[in-house]
C-alpha positions, 0 to 999 in steps of 0.5 A: 499499500506504502509502494502504491502511495508513494507511486502516485505522490511522484506521478502528482509531483511530476506533473505538478512540476511540469505545470510550473515550469510552464509559469516559472523560470527555471535556471540553466543547471536545472533545466540541464538536469530535466534535458538529461532526466528526458532523454534517459525517459525516452531511452527506458521508454524505447527499451521497454517496447523493444524487450516487452513480450506484447504490446499489453506489457505497456498497456499505460503507454498512452499515458506516458506518451501523454506525460513525456510530450508534455514534458518535453514541452514544458522543457521547450518553453523554459529553454525558449525563456532562457535563450531569449532573456538572458542567451544561456539556457545551459550546457547541454543546448550549447552542446548539442548545438555545437556538437552535434552539429559539428560546430558548423550552423549548415550542418546542424541545421541540415542534421536537425531537419533531417531527423524532423523528416525521418519522425514526421514523416517516416515514423509517425505517419507509420505509426499512426496508419498501424495504430488505426488499422490494428485499433480497427482490426482488433475490435473486429475480431471481438466478437469471433474471439468472444465466440471461440471462449465460449466454444473452449469453455463448453468443450471443456479446455479451459476453466472458468477462471482461464475464460474470464482472464481471457474475456479481460485480455480481449477487452484490454486489447480493444481498449489499449488499441483504441486509446493508441490510435488516438494516442499517435497523434501527440507524437505528430503533433509534438513534431509539429510544435517542435518546428514551430518552438524552434521557428520562434526561437530563432527568430525571437532571438535574432530580434532580442540580439540585434534590438536589445543586446546590441549585437550585430546581425552576424553575431547574434546569427551565429549566437541564436542560430546554435542555441536554436538548433542545440534546443531543437535537437535536445527535444528532438532526438528523445522525441524521436526514441519516443516515435521509435518505441510508438512503433515498436509497440503498434507492430509487435506481434511475437509473444514468445520472445524478446524482439531482439531473439525473434529478430535474429532468429527470422533473419539468420536462421536459414542458411542458404539466404546467407550464403546467396548474400555473402556470394552476392557481396563477393561478386560485387567486390570482384566485379564492380569498382567498389572496394574489393577488400571491404566486399570480399572479406564481409562476402566472405565472413557472411558465408562462413557465418552460414556454415556454421549456422548449418552446422549448428542447426543439424546439430540442434535437430539431432538433439532434438530428436534425441530428446524427443525420444528420451521423453516418449521413453520416459513417458513410457517408463514412469508409473501412470499418474492415477490421480488425473484418472480420478476426475469425472466430469459432471456432464459429458456428451460422448458421440461417434466420428459420423458426429463429428461435423456438427460440433465442430465450427470449422465444418459449420456445426453449431452444437457448442453453441447450443450447448451455451444456450442450454446452460443459459436456458435451464439457468433462466428456468430453474436458478442454478449454474449447469455445470460445463458440459463436456463434448468428446468423440469416442471411435468405440461408438457407432459412427452415427451413436451419441451417449450422455453421462452424468458423473460418469455414468451412462443415462442416456444415448441415441441414434441421428442420421447427419444428412438427414431429418426427423419428422414427428406426426403431432397426432392429426396429420393423415397423409404418411410419408416415406422414410426410416422409422425411429423413435424420437430419443428425448421422449420416445415418440415415433418419427421417421428419418427423411432426407432434404429433399422431402423436408418441405413436404413434410412441413407443408403436411404439418409434421414437425421436422427437427434437424440433427443437432436440434434433437441432440440439444434437446436430448441434453436439455431434457437429461439436464433438467432431470438431473440438474438437482444431483448435480447441485453441490455444496459449492454451487449452494455457497455461491449462491448464498454469496450473490444473495449476500451482496444485496441481502446481508442480513438474511444470510447472516440470520440464516446460515450457518447459525440455523441451517448449514449450506449442506441442509440448505443443499438438500432443500434446493435439490428437493425443489430442483427433483420435481422441476420447482425452479430456485430463482427466488432464493430470497423467497426460499431463504426467507422461509427457511429463517422463518421455519428452520427455528422449529425443525431441521427436518429437510423435507418439512421445510421444503413444503413450506419453501414450496407454500411460499413458492405457490405463485411460481408453481400455480404459473407453471402448471395452471394457466390462467383464466382456464379451468384445471383437470386435476385427480384428487386423493381420497380421504381414507387413503391419505389416512392410511398413508399417514398412520404408515409414516414412521419417524425417525432420527434420520427422517420419515418414511412410509411402512405401508403393506406392499398389497395396499401400496400395490393398489394406490399405484393400480388407482394412480396409472388408472386415473393418469392413463385418462388424462394422457388419452386426453392429452392434459398433464397428470396433477394429482392433489393432496393435503399438504401433510401428505404431499411429500409422502405420497410423492416418495410412493409414486416417484418410482413409478411416474417419473412425469407425475406432479404432486401439488398439495392445496396450499401451493395453488393460488385462490383464483386457480379454478380446478376440476376434479375428474378422477379419485385415486383410492386404496 
């Protein structure tokens, strides 16, 4: 913290010093210090730009560019004051004027203008164009990069944390190159300002020398021209270094090594190129009037270097092959890493090689995108995060077969025809179409595989036509929906609680861990998800648990209280507003028999109903459910609140889709019509 605070103070002091230099004249010795500091700062920026791994390693460069530019301009203003007022801008300016210019006014002027032309016309113009193109390309590539990250995340190639880092890096890149596009204008303006300030120094110096100091024209010209050139050079050289830094940074492409290593490797890694260059130089030295000794000697040196590089490359190749063989042998010899085999993916989709094109983005497959949409859909529908669905091919499967696994165990499978469509009769289409008979894998409905040519006709007749990716996506969605309750871990519950804690700290502080543990809350949420009740309204769920947890820790009983608190959502899910809903009721005598068979233990309650009585109840339920199935309606059984959870446990192994609700879970404005009664 102290280091950060110290850096902030230094930056503030540096900025304040620049502002003061615009207002207050500074002595010549202090100007010498600042000019030397400016030169050192420019070289520091240049070498950092050269040896940084990638452009984002200097993400603050646009700010550095602005600060160094305004610092140089403040030095120009201070030196101009000293030149015009005292005629003595210090040792650094005078030395640059005499030494760099060779003590000759004309030579100094020419050198100064050459530096300005190089900076303004060559480096600045090129850097500005590269920054502009780089910014546009970076922004255009953002959507594609985001999709690639989502695809890697869903395939399991990267973790959530790595995906977050990559997304942040994309945002940083777009911000950096966007800023560089504008910041490159600073350098261009700096060069222009240098020319204008030099012209002012020259003209102002002549006027001051002749009119106020009594110098003759030649003396004033010699004195102030040298000082002007020195002042221009001492600013132009650091400015040139900063311009060069800008050009290096925006053209940097390598992320694997420093610039020097990359340049040497790329320029001198092909021996035959150097051999041809050396031969050409020798030819120039012999066949032309050029200096024979110079060109022949240089050519021979390059030829020798090319032979040495060729020999080193051969040695490196042999060593690399030997190392590779040793690594392979070591892999064979070393004991198997058993820990890596212990990891179990929550959800897996394995498929044969015939389905690979559906998952391969390069072949136009969109299965990865559909998996992303499945996770979003389940999150919105049930209020919990679906674990990463790992996709992998399996050559042991049939080409068109796929298998869905939960925690490493196969729970469903299906087969598709890659270049066909699945047509399903919704029940009212009388005309049949030719095709390959099959069953829809999610709900086991009869269907037909048809070709692309038959698709339009099937849709015209009224068939529901589905493409292979949609079939797989629907199947995965159904499996995830059925098993999401067992995929909800304690860590997932803790994450959900943490999200609530940010907005409702009082609720979470009262409930966890004082009244209930995370594991107990997990069991309540699992009970809800097991019956397809959404847990998105987590605040209501936690508030209900906080109300009833002081009296009971039985998670089944707590679940019933929570369900009653969620009756608005449950009513909206199962009872269309303004419509009469057909339901099945439970005979009061049967309810009493069920309650009489309930036994309470420390581990919870269970039913000890006689098998004959239990079988009579199951048969009665089947009879009543079949009636609703024939009418095309969802089977819903209404019970009293105290019986609901026990009746659900009794029937859940026999009827997967049976909805069991209590009267306390239904809104008062819902209209129900009993069309049957379950009896024992």
